[in-house]
C-alpha positions, 0 to 999 in steps of 0.5 A, a space after each residue: 211657709 207654702 206648698 204646692 197644693 196653695 200655689 195653683 189658687 193663687 194662679 186662679 185669683 190672680 186670673 179673677 183679678 185680671 179678668 175683673 180688672 180687665 172687666 172694669 176698663 171695658 165698661 169705662 170705655 164702652 158706657 157711652 157706644 153700645 152699653 145703654 147705662 148711664 153715667 153712675 151706673 157704669 161708675 155703680 159696676 166699677 165700683 161693685 167690680 173693685 169690692 170684689 177685687 178687693 174682697 179677694 185680695 183682702 181673703 186669698 193674699 192677706 189671709 183673712 179668711 183663716 185669721 179671728 173674726 175680731 179682725 175681720 169685723 175690724 177689717 170690715 169696720 172701715 167699710 161701714 163708715 164709708 156706706 154711712 157717709 156716703 149715706 150722709 153726703 146723698 141723704 143731705 143732697 136730697 132734702 136741699 132746699 
């Protein structure tokens, strides 16, 4: 049951998603050129853009902005596990003997 008032929001979010995707492609292609960032910096930027895109998709296309808080916590649990796993990986790299 969609109304005409909601359709421009979907179009606007789609334009944002396309723009963020294009920005990620530009970052990956020009990282060695005029963008003076190391490779890990470019990867971090692209991962941040991907996180923003995933959040937009979850909020607007999966309709999580109108669901209960418990469902949002369940959706965010894998993110916490990924952050913890990355922390373990990077901390073991720092204390390598």
